[in-house]
VEXLO-674437 format. One record per atom (N, C-alpha, C, O): x, y, z; residue in one letter. Coordinates in steps of 0.05 Angstrom, whole numbers, plus 5000, padded with zeros to 4 digits. Layout:
BEGIN
XYZA ...
//
This chain:
BEGIN
478954234981M 478954355009M 481654265022M 482154025021M 483154435033K 485854365044K 485754415074K 484354605083K 487054255090M 487254305116M 489954315123M 491554155112M 490654495142N 493654525151N 493754455177N 492954605195N 494954215182L 495354075209L 498354065214L 499553855210L 499454295224Y 502154325231Y 503954295207Y 506154415209Y 503454165186S 505054155163S 503654075136S 504954065115S 501354015138S 499353905117S 498753635124S 500253455118S 496353595139V 495453355145V 492653335133V 491253535133V 491753105123S 489153085114S 488152805119S 489652625124S 485452785116F 484352525125F 482452445102F 481952585082F 481452185108I 479452085090I 476852095107I 476751955128I 475152235101L 472652275115L 470352115099L 470152165075L 468751965110F 466651825095F 464151775113F 464351765137F 462051745101T 459351675115T 458251445105T 458251405081T 457251265123L 456251015117L 453351025122L 452651055145L 451551025102I 448851065107I 447450785104I 448150635086I 445650705123A 444250455121A 442150435101A 441050625091A 441550185094L 439650145073L 436850245078L 435450315059L 436250255101Q 433650385107Q 433850685110Q 434850805129Q 432750805088C 433051095084C 431551245105C 429351145109C 432151445119P 430351605136P 428151745123P 428451805099P 426151805135P 423751935122P 424852225114P 426552345127P 423752315092L 424452555078L 423652785096L 424853005094L 421652745115T 420552975130T 422453015155T 421853205170T 424452865160I 426052925185I 427753165179I 429153175159I 427453365199Q 429153585200Q 432153525207Q 432653395227Q 434053615193K 436653565202K 437453805221K 436854035216K 438753735243A 439753935261A 442354025251A 444253875249A 442354285245T 444754415231T 446854505252T 446054575274T 449354515245E 451554615259E 453554745244E 453954685221E 455054945256T 457455065239T 459855075258T 459755015282T 462055145246C 464455145262C 464455325284C 466155295302C 462455535283S 462255725304S 460455655324S 460355805344S 458955435322S 457055355340S 458555245367S 460755145364S 457355285391T 458355165414T 458054855417T 455954735413T 460254755422L 460354445423L 458854345448L 459754395470L 456754205445P 454854105470P 455853885481P 454153725489P 458253825484L 459453585500L 460853685524L 462253885523L 460253545545N 461653645571N 463353395583N 464853455601N 463353155575D 464652965587D 467152825570D 467752585571D 468353005556L 470752935538L 472952865554L 473152975576L 474852685544T 477152645558T 479452835551T 481652805562T 478853015534F 480953205524F 479653495522F 477253535524F 481653685518N 480653965519N 479754055492N 481354105474N 477254085488S 475954125463S 476454445454S 475954515431S 477154595470S 477654865463S 480154915443S 480555125432S 481854705441L 484354705426L 483654615396L 485354645379L 481254505391L 480754385365L 480054575345L 478454755349L 481454525321Q 480954665297Q 478254535281Q 477654295284Q 476854685268C 474354595254C 474354625226C 475454815215C 472954435212V 472854475182V 470054335176V 469454125187V 468454455158E 466054335146E 466754165126E 467254245103E 466853905133A 468053695117A 466153625093A 467053575071A 463553635098W 461453555079W 459253745079W 457253695092W 459553955067T 457354175071T 454654115065T 452854195080T 454153975043P 451253915035P 449953735060P 447553775067P 451353565070E 450453405093E 450753515121E 449853395140E 452153745124N 452753865147N 454553705166N 453953705190N 456753565156Y 458553455171Y 461053605178Y 462653695162Y 461253605204I 463353785220I 465653615229I 465153415243I 467853675223L 470153525236L 472153735252L 473353925240L 472453685277R 474253825293R 476753645301R 476453405305R 479053775303Y 481253615303Y 483753785318Y 483754025315Y 485553665331A 487853785340A 489753605354A 488953405364A 492353685354R 494153535370R 494353655397R 495753845402R 492953535414T 492353615442T 494853585461T 495553755477T 496153355458V 498553315472V 500353185454V 499553105432V 503053155462E 505153055444E 504152765433E 503452585448E 504352745406N 503752515393N 500852405398N 500352165394N 499252545407T 496552495411T 494752685396T 494952925399T 492952565377W 491052745361W 488252685370W 487452455375W 486652895372S 483952865383S 482052945361S 482653135346S 479752825357F 477852855337F 475352835347F 474752685365F 473353025335I 470553005339I 469153035311I 469353235297I 467652835304L 466352845279L 462952835285L 461852665298L 461953045274S 459053065279S 457553095254S 458453195234S 455052995257A 453252985232A 450452975243A 450152895267A 448353045228P 445553015235P 444752705243P 445452515229P 443452685264D 442552395274D 440152315256D 437852375264D 440552185233S 438552085216S 438851815209S 438551725186S 439451645233S 439851365229S 441951285208S 441351145188S 444351395213V 446651345194V 448951265209V 449251345232V 450751105197F 453451065206F 455351285198F 455451355174F 456951395216I 459051565209I 461651445214I 461951255229I 463651575202G 466251455205G 468451655192G 467851835176G 470751605200I 473051745189I 475451535187I 476151385205I 476751535158G 478551345153G 481251485149G 481451725142G 483551325155F 486151415150F 487751235130F 487850995135F 488851345109S 490151185089S 492851295083S 493551535085S 494551075076T 497351125071T 497751205041T 499851315035T 495851145024N 496251154996N 493951314980N 493651294956N 492351464996G 490151614984G 487751454977G 485751564967G 487751194982Q 485451034973Q 483750914996Q 484750875018Q 481250874992M 479650735013M 480850475019M 481450405042M 481350314997I 482350045001I 485250035014I 487150145004I 485349895037G 487949895052G 487850085075G 489650075092G 485850255077S 485750435100S 484750305127S 483850075127S 484850465148S 483850395173S 481650595180S 482150835175S 479450515191A 477450705197A 476350675224A 476450465235A 475150885235V 473550905257V 470550945254V 469851165244V 468950775259V 466150795253V 464350805278V 464850665298V 462450945278G 460250955299G 457550965292G 456851085271G 455750835307W 452850835302W 451350825326W 452550775347W 448650865326L 446850845346L 444650625340L 443550645318L 443850445357P 441750275351P 439350425343P 438850635354P 437750325322P 435250445314P 433050475337P 431350655337P 433150275355N 431150285378N 432150435403N 430850435424N 434550565401G 435650705423G 437650525437G 437950285430G 438950635458G 440750475473G 443650605470G 443950815459G 445550455481Q 448450545480Q 449550535450Q 448950345435Q 451050735444G 452450745418G 454450515414G 455250375432G 455150485390H 457150275383H 459550425367H 459050595349H 461850365374T 464250475359T 466150235353T 466450065371T 467350225330K 469350015324K 471350135305K 470850325290K 473750005306Q 475750075286Q 475449825263Q 474849595270Q 475749895238Y 475249705215Y 478049725199Y 479449935198Y 478749495188F 480549525165F 479349475139F 478149265135F 479549685120L 478149665095L 479849545077L 481549675064L 479649285074G 481149135056G 480049105028G 481248975011G 477749215022G 476249204998G 473449294998G 472549395018G 471949264976K 469249364975K 467149124979K 464749164978K 468248874984S 466348684990S 465848615019S 467648695034S 463748495030P 463448485058P 465548335071P 466248395094P 466748125058G 468847975071G 471348095077G 472847995094G 471848335063K 474248485064K 474048735083K 475948885087K 471848765094V 471448995114V 471448845141V 469648705150V 473948895155M 474448705179M 474048865204M 475649055208M 472148815221P 472048935246P 474348885266P 475748685264P 474649085284D 476849045305D 479549005294D 481248905308D 479949085272Q 482749075257Q 483449365245Q 481649525239Q 486049425242G 487049655230G 489449735243G 490349585261G 490649965234D 493250045241D 493050285262D 495150375272D 490650365268L 490450595287L 490650515316L 489550315324L 492050685331V 492650655361V 490850835374V 491551075377V 488550755382I 486550905394I 487050925424I 487450715435I 486951155437V 487251175464V 485051045481V 482751095476V 485650885499N 483650755515N 481650925527N 482351135538N 479050855524G 477051025537G 476251275523G 474451415532G 477551355500S 476951625486S 474851575464S 473651765455S 474451325455L 472551295433L 469751235441L 469151045455L 467951415434K 465051395438K 463251575418K 464051765406K 460851485418I 458951645401I 456551695416I 455851525433I 455251915413E 452752005428E 451352165409E 452452265389E 448552205417S 446752365402S 445852595422S 444752545444S 446552855412V 445853075428V 444253265408V 445153305385V 442053365417S 440553555402S 440453455374S 441353585356S 439353235370S 438953105341S 441353105324S 441053125300S 443953085336R 446253065322R 448052835335R 448052795359R 449652685316L 451352495327L 454152615330L 455252765313L 455252535352Y 458152645358Y 459752405365Y 459252275386Y 461752345347M 463752135350M 466452235358M 467652375342M 467452195381S 470152295392S 471952085397S 471151875405S 474652135392F 476551945399F 479252065396F 479452295387F 481351915405Q 483952035405Q 485851805393Q 485451565396Q 487851915380L 489851715366L 492651785376L 493452025379L 494151575381T 496951615389T 498551565365T 498751335356T 499751805353V 501151775327V 502652045323V 501852245334V 504552045310E 506352285306E 504752475287E 504752725290E 503552365267M 501652555249M 500052355235M 500952145228M 497452425232P 495552235219P 496252225190P 497452415179P 495551995177E 496051945150E 494652155133E 492652275140E 495952185109R 494852375088R 492552265071R 492052025069R 491152445058A 488952375038A 486252425051A 485752325073A 484552575038F 482152665049F 479952645027F 479852805008F 478152465030F 475952455009F 473852285020F 474352125039F 471252305009T 469252115016T 469151874998T 470251854976T 467651675010L 467651434995L 464951344981L 462751434989L 465251174963R 462551084951R 462350784953R 464250644950R 459650674957D 459150414955D 460750234971D 461750034960D 460950294994L 462750115013L 460549885026L 458349925037L 461649645021L 460149425033L 461349315056L 463749255054L 460049285078G 461049205104G 460048945114G 458948775099G 460548905139S 459748655153S 456948665161S 455548795147S 455848555183S 453448565193S 452848815205S 450548905205S 455048965214H 454849225226H 454849435204H 453649655206H 456449375180L 456749595163L 455449485138L 456749345122L 452949555133R 451449485110R 452149665087R 453849835089R 450949625065R 451449795041R 451250085046R 449250185058R 453450215039G 453450505046G 453650675020G 454150564998G 453050965023L 453251115000L 454551355009L 453551485027L 456951424995G 458451655001G 457751894985G 456051884967G 459052104991S 458852354977S 460652414955S 462352244950S 460552614941Q 462552664922Q 465252714934Q 465352794958Q 467652684920S 470052704932S 470453004939S 469753194925S 471653024963V 472353284972V 475253374964V 475653604956V 477053204966V 479753264957V 480353004939V 479452784945V 481853054918K 482852844904K 484552664916K 485452734937K 485252404906G 486852214922G 489952304922G 490752484908G 491452154939S 494252254943S 495652274917S 495352114898S 497552494918S 499052524895S 501452314894S 502952304875S 501652154914H 503751954915H 502951704905H 504651514904H 500351674895S 499351404887S 500751334861S 501451104858S 501251514841M 502551464818M 505351374823M 506351174813M 506651544840L 509451464846L 509751174860L 511551024854L 507851114877R 507850864890R 507450624872R 508450404875R 505750684851K 505150454829K 507450424811K 508150204803K 509050674803M 511250644788M 513550484804M 514850314794M 513750564829H 515750414845H 515550114846H 517349954846H 512850044848G 512349754851G 512749614824G 514049414821G 511449734803L 511549604775L 514649594764L 515449394754L 516049814767M 518649824757M 520449614771M 522249494759M 520149574795N 521549354811N 520649094802N 522348914798N 518049064800M 517048784791M 518148694761M 518948474757M 518048894744F 518448824717F 521548824712F 522548674696F 523149004727G 525949034724G 527548834739G 528848664727G 527348834767W 528948664784W 528048374782W 529748194784W 525748324778E 524648034780E 524047924751E 525347744742E 522148034740I 521147874716I 523247864694I 523847644684I 524248094686L 526448094664L 529047974675L 530547854659L 529647984698I 532147844710I 531947574708I 533847454700I 529447444717I 529047154715I 528947054688I 529746824683I 527847224667I 527747134640I 530547144629I 531346974614I 532247344637G 535147334630G 536647104641G 538546994630G 535647024665A 537046774676A 536346514662A 537946324659A 533946504654I 533046274638I 534446264612I 535346054602I 534646514600V 536346494575V 539046394578V 540046234562V 540446504600A 543246424605A 543446124610A 545145974600A 541546034627R 541745714632R 541345564605R 542745374599R 539445654590H 539045514563H 541645534548H 542545334537H 542845774548M 545145854531M 547545644540M 548945544522M 547745574566E 550145404575E 549445104565E 551144924567E 547045054556Q 546444764551Q 546044724522Q 545244504513Q 546744944504T 546644914476T 549144844466T 551244914477T 549144694443T 551944634429T 552144774405T 554144744391T 550144924396A 550245074371A 551645324379A 550945474397A 553945374361Y 555945604364Y 554345854361Y 553946004380Y 553245904336F 552046164331F 549546204350F 549246414361F 547946004354Y 545546024371Y 546346104400Y 545046264413Y 548745964410G 549846054438G 550546334438G 549846464458G 551746454417Y 552446754419Y 550046904420Y 549747094436Y 548146824403L 545446994402L 544246954429L 543147154437L 544246774444L 543246744471L 544646904490L 543447024507L 547346914487L 549247064505L 548647364505L 548447494526L 548347464478Y 547747764476Y 544947824483Y 544348044492Y 543047624480S 540347684490S 540147684519S 538647844530S 541647504533H 542047514561H 543147764573H 542147854593H 545347894560I 546148144569I 544248364564I 543848534582I 542948364542A 540848594536A 538548574555A 537448774565A 537848324561I 535248304581I 536248394608I 534948564621I 538348314617Q 539348364644Q 539948664647Q 539248764669Q 541148804627M 541549084628M 539149224630M 538849414645M 537049144612T 534249284614T 533249254644T 532349444656T 533349014654G 532248974679G 533549144700G 532249234719G 536349174697F 537849314718F 536949604719F 536549724740F 536549734692L 535949994691L 533050054699L 532650254711L 531049894693L 528349914702L 528449874732L 527250044746L 529749674744G 529749654773G 531049864787G 530249924809G 533149984775S 534250224786S 532450474788S 532450614808S 530850504766I 528750704767I 526750664787I 525650854799I 526150404793G 524150334815G 525050414842G 523550514860G 527650354844I 528950404872I 529050704877I 528450784899I 529850874856I 529751164859I 526951274863I 526651464878I 524851144851C 522051234857C 521351174886C 519851324899C 522450934897G 521850894926G 523551074942G 522551154963G 525851164936L 527051354954L 525751634955L 525551764976L 524751724932F 523251964930F 520451934946F 519452124958F 519251694944L 516751654957L 517451674985L 515951814999L 519351544998E 519851535025E 520351815036E 519451875058E 521751985019N 522352265029N 519552425027N 519152595044N 517952385010Q 515552525009Q 513352465030Q 511952635041Q 513352185034T 511352135054T 512252095085T 510652045103T 514752125088N 515952095114N 515251805127N 514651765150N 515551635110A 514751355120A 517051265140A 519451305136A 515951145162N 517751055183N 517850765189N 518950675209N 516650605167N 516650315173N 517550165149N 516549945143N 519450285132V 520350195110V 523350155110V 524550135089V 524550135134S 527650145138S 528649855128S 530749845115S 527249655132T 527949365125T 527749365096T 529649285083T 525249445082H 524849435057H 526849595039H 527849495019H 527549855048K 529350005038K 532249885038K 533649895017K 533249775060A 535649645063A 535849405042A 537949375029A 534049245039L 533749025021L 534049124991L 535449014974L 532749314986G 532449454959G 535449554951G 536349514929G 536749684969I 539349794966I 541349554961I 543049554943I 541049364977T 542849124976T 542448994948T 544448904936T 540048974937I 539648854910I 540649034892I 541748944872I 540449314896L 541749494874L 544549454872L 545649434850L 545949434895V 549149374894V 549649094881V 551349064864V 548148904889M 548848644875M 548348684846M 550048584831M 546148814835G 545748864806G 547949004795G 548848934773G 549049194809F 551349344797F 553849164797F 555449204778F 554348984815L 556548824816L 556348634794L 558448584781L 553848524786Q 553348364763Q 554248504737Q 555648394720Q 553448774735V 554148934710V 557348964707V 558448954685V 558648994732L 561549014730L 562948744722L 565048714710L 561348544732A 562448264725A 562748234696A 564648114686A 560748344681L 560848314651L 563448414639L 564348284619L 564648624649F 566948734640F 569448614651F 571648674642F 569048414672A 571248294683A 571347994675A 572747834687A 569647934655R 569547634648R 571947534636R 572647624614R 573347334650P 575847234638P 575647044615P 573446934611P 577546994600D 577546804576D 576646524588D 577046474612D 575546364571K 574746104578K 577345934585K 577245764602K 579545984572E 582045844581E 583245924609E 585045804619E 582146154621S 583646254642S 582846074668S 580645974670S 584746044685K 584345874709K 582246014729K 581045884746K 581846274726Y 580046414740Y 577246394731Y 575346484745Y 576946294706R 574046274696R 571946124712R 569546184710R 572845914728K 570845764743K 570245914767K 568045874778K 572146084778Y 571346264801Y 569446484794Y 567746564810Y 569846604767W 568246794757W 565346674752W 563346814756W 565246424744N 562546304740N 561046274764N 558746344766N 562446154785W 561546124814W 560346394824W 558046414833W 561946584822Y 561046864832Y 558646974817Y 556747054830Y 558746974793H 556647084773H 554046954778H 552047084783H 554146664777H 551746484780H 550346534808H 547946604810H 551946504829N 550746514858N 549946784864N 547846814877N 551346984857I 550447264862I 547647294850I 545747394863I 547447214823G 544847244812G 542747094825G 540447194828G 543246834834R 541046674848R 540146824875R 537746854881R 542146904889V 541347044916V 539947294908V 538047364922V 540647444889M 539147704882M 536347654876M 534647794886M 535847444859I 533147354853I 531347284878I 528947354879I 532647144897I 531247044919I 530547284938I 528247304948I 532347474941L 532047724955L 529847894944L 528148004958L 529947914917T 528048094903T 525347964907T 523548114915T 524947714903I 522147614906I 521147674936I 518847744940I 522847644955S 522047674982S 521247974988S 519348045002S 523148144976N 522648444982N 520248534968N 519048724978N 519548434945I 517148534929I 514848454943I 513048624947I 514448214953F 512348124966F 512148274995F 509948325004F 514348345007Y 514348505031Y 513548795025Y 512148915041Y 514448895001G 513349164995G 510549174989G 509349394994G 509148944978I 506548944972I 504748954999I 502549055001I 506248805019H 504948785045H 504949055059H 502949125071H 507249215059L 507549475069L 505749675057L 504449835070L 505749655033G 503649845018G 500849785018G 499249945009G 500149545029K 497449455031K 496049495004K 493949615001K 497649384984A 496749414956A 494349234951A 492749304933A 493849004967G 491548854965G 492348584950G 494548544940G 490348404949T 490548134939T 491448124910T 492947954901T 490248334894S 490848324864S 493648354859S 494548224840S 495148504874W 498048534868W 499448264875W 501148154860W 498648164901N 500147904907N 499347674886N 501047504880N 497147674876V 496147454858V 497447494833V 498447304822V 497547754822G 498847814797G 501647754795G 502547614777G 503147844816Y 505847814817Y 506547514821Y 508347404808Y 505247394840G 505747084843G 505246914822G 506446704819G 503147014804S 502446864779S 504746864759S 505546664747S 505747134757A 507847184739A 510447024749A 511846904732A 511047014772I 513446854784I 512646524778I 514346374769I 510346464783G 509646194779G 510046094749G 510845864745G 509346274730V 509546204700V 512446174694V 513145984681V 514146354705L 516746344701L 518246114709L 519845984695L 517246064735A 518445774747A 517645544730A 519345374723A 515045534723L 514545304705L 515945264680L 516545044671L 516445544668A 517845544643A 521045444647A 522145304631A 522145524671A 524745434676A 524945124680A 526544994667A 523145034698I 523044734701I 522544594675I 523844384672I 520644684656G 520144554631G 522644534614G 523244324601G 524244754613L 526744754597L 528644564609L 529944414594L 528944554635E 530844364646E 530044074643E 531743904640E 527444004643V 526643734636V 527043664607V 527743444599V 526643874591R 526943814560R 529943774555R 530643584541R 531843934566N 534643914564N 535643644576N 537343514564N 534643564598F 535143314611F 534343074591F 535842884588F 532143094580L 531142894561L 533042854537L 533642634528L 533643074529K 535343094503K 538443024509K 540042964491K 538943044534N 541742964543N 543743154530N 545843054521N 543243404528T 544743604514T 547443654528T 547543704552T 549743634513K 552243694526K 552543994531K 551544154516K 554044054554C 554244334560C 556344474541C 558144344531C 556144724536F 558044864519F 558445124531F 556745274540F 561345174531D 562445434544D 563345614518D 564345504498D 562845874521F 563446034499F 566446114500F 567746124520F 567346164476P 569946274473P 569646564485P 567446654489P 571946694490A 571946954501A 570947144483A 570847384490A 
//
């Protein structure tokens, strides 16, 4: 199902159903997009809303429109069968990392409840109430039951809602969001998901993991006295760093394509750091061809430049990758995986330094 919101806008639509299943004899109040909207006290003009039957088997209807500049209005309706209903907005086509608006009515009657949630995962502790990236217009969010149907209405202040539209499965929530059961997917996940993963993985393996391994090889190379072994380490260092540079460059190119396709507006710092790292990597490659002979009086300046640019580049890359994980809301698994890899490499580097210190190895500089 495709929706055309000024240039292709889609949403994540999901339903959260309580553990207590409603009796099978309950008759669902049906509605279609041609039905008259039975709401009179809305804070926006409902005549401008477009309509889509978002989940036909369960008669879920979504109405939406940009009613004023940078303000989008929504009405989600469903049969009132003691269920939670909600709509989520994702930057990567996945439920995890999205922000959602959820509404429900108490089983014994009374005023309805609505909240924004950040869906950090499928476990109860990661579904966080009163958190998320949505800017909801004050006073616009409410839920009510009319003619045996639930109507949740709200407005968002945003240039364009995030892309990706599908229902969810097995969402575990807090005390308000108990175990839920979603429907089948309406539309597949974002086509940008693979490009986003490639951007992250290429940068991790290229700019950081391989570059750090190459730096460790270079450090060990400087501390060996074996002539042939030293040359072997030298060429290994060059090969590893060149591979890291190529993979990292591909990762940055993927990031530029991703920014263009998603119209991301919060990645300027991340992008600037990435381009800075790319330039520094290119300067390191050029330094290989400008390496003076060991007898040259400029050799010490070249060593200072090459070593310190490399160190700064590694520090910037670690910071930027963690920042990218944060921007992409990739989750704890990415932070833990990448942090663990960096930790292992740091321990390996420290171990080699201790080993060489204990052996009191003399430093060796290579001939040209």
